[in-house]
C-alpha positions as CSV (number, residue, x, y, z in Angstrom):
1,D,111.6,85.8,87.2
2,L,110.6,83.2,89.8
3,R,112.3,80.5,87.9
4,R,115.7,82.1,88.7
5,N,117.2,83.5,91.9
6,L,116.4,87.2,91.4
7,C,115.1,89.5,94.1
8,R,111.4,90.2,93.8
9,N,108.5,91.4,95.9
10,P,105.6,89.2,94.8
11,D,103.6,89.7,98.0
12,G,103.8,93.4,98.4
13,D,106.1,93.2,101.4
14,R,108.2,96.3,102.4
15,A,111.0,95.4,100.0
16,P,112.2,92.8,97.4
17,W,113.3,89.6,99.0
18,C,114.2,86.0,98.2
19,Y,114.6,82.6,99.7
20,T,118.3,82.1,100.4
21,T,120.8,79.4,99.7
22,D,121.7,79.3,103.4
23,P,119.9,76.4,105.0
24,K,119.8,78.3,108.3
25,V,118.2,81.5,106.8
26,R,114.9,80.8,105.0
27,W,114.4,84.2,103.4
28,E,115.9,87.7,103.6
29,Y,115.4,91.2,102.1
30,C,117.7,92.0,99.2
31,N,120.5,94.5,98.9
32,L,118.7,97.2,96.8
33,E,118.9,100.9,97.1
34,K,115.9,103.1,96.6
35,C,115.8,104.8,93.2
36,S,116.4,108.5,93.3
37,A,113.3,110.6,92.6
38,K,115.1,112.5,89.9
39,P,118.0,111.4,87.8
40,T,121.1,113.6,88.1
41,G,121.9,116.0,85.3
42,K,118.5,116.8,83.8
43,P,115.0,117.8,85.1
44,M,112.4,115.0,85.2
45,S,109.4,115.5,82.9
46,T,106.0,114.2,83.9
47,A,106.4,111.2,81.6
48,D,109.8,110.5,83.1
49,S,108.3,110.7,86.6
50,L,105.6,108.2,85.8
51,Q,108.1,105.9,84.2
52,A,110.3,106.1,87.3
53,T,107.5,105.2,89.7
54,Q,106.2,102.2,87.6
55,T,109.0,100.3,85.9
56,P,112.6,101.3,86.6
57,T,113.9,98.6,84.3
58,D,117.1,100.4,83.3
59,R,118.3,101.0,86.9
60,D,119.2,98.5,89.6
61,C,117.2,100.1,92.3
62,K,113.7,99.9,93.8
63,V,110.8,102.3,93.6
64,G,108.6,102.3,96.8
65,N,108.4,98.8,98.2
66,G,109.9,97.3,95.0
67,E,106.8,95.5,93.7
68,T,107.8,96.5,90.2
69,Y,111.5,95.6,90.5
70,R,112.6,93.4,87.7
71,G,116.4,93.9,87.9
72,P,119.2,91.4,88.2
73,T,120.1,91.6,91.9
74,S,120.2,88.2,93.5
75,M,122.0,88.9,96.7
76,T,120.6,89.6,100.2
77,V,121.6,92.4,102.5
78,M,123.8,89.9,104.4
79,G,125.5,88.9,101.2
80,V,123.8,85.5,100.8
81,T,122.9,84.3,97.3
82,C,119.2,83.9,96.6
83,Q,117.7,80.5,96.0
84,A,116.0,80.1,92.6
85,W,112.2,80.7,93.1
86,S,111.4,77.4,91.4
87,A,114.0,75.4,93.5
88,Q,112.9,73.5,96.5
89,S,116.3,73.2,98.1
90,P,117.5,74.1,100.6
91,H,114.1,75.6,101.4
92,Q,110.9,73.9,100.3
93,H,107.9,76.2,99.7
94,N,104.6,76.2,97.9
95,S,104.1,79.9,97.7
96,F,105.7,82.4,95.3
97,T,106.6,80.1,92.4
98,P,106.3,80.8,88.7
99,T,103.1,78.8,88.7
100,S,101.5,80.3,91.8
101,H,102.1,83.9,90.7
102,P,102.0,84.2,86.9
103,D,100.4,87.6,87.0
104,K,103.3,89.3,88.9
105,G,105.5,89.7,85.8
106,L,107.8,87.1,87.2
107,D,108.3,84.9,84.0
108,G,111.1,87.0,82.6
109,N,113.7,89.4,83.7
């Protein structure tokens, strides 16, 4: 959701990131763990495996580089709160806004 301050990876970078609320730090990667390949306690079926690699919506972790991440994390690895994607303060930007990337699934969380 690029209108809010949630970690996302709209550009296919190495991990979800966000602009920060720290005027001295423009952007930073987010504090997200990689999802485990197999949930503990039960074997993973082919359907479960496909689900885990595409849309891990029920877990707060990233698969691969996190392009499909739609979870609630809004904190960077250094503990800084993310700036809302639609906000222009403290960092102004024209890229990665709800308008510029409507096809990234960033309208809702």
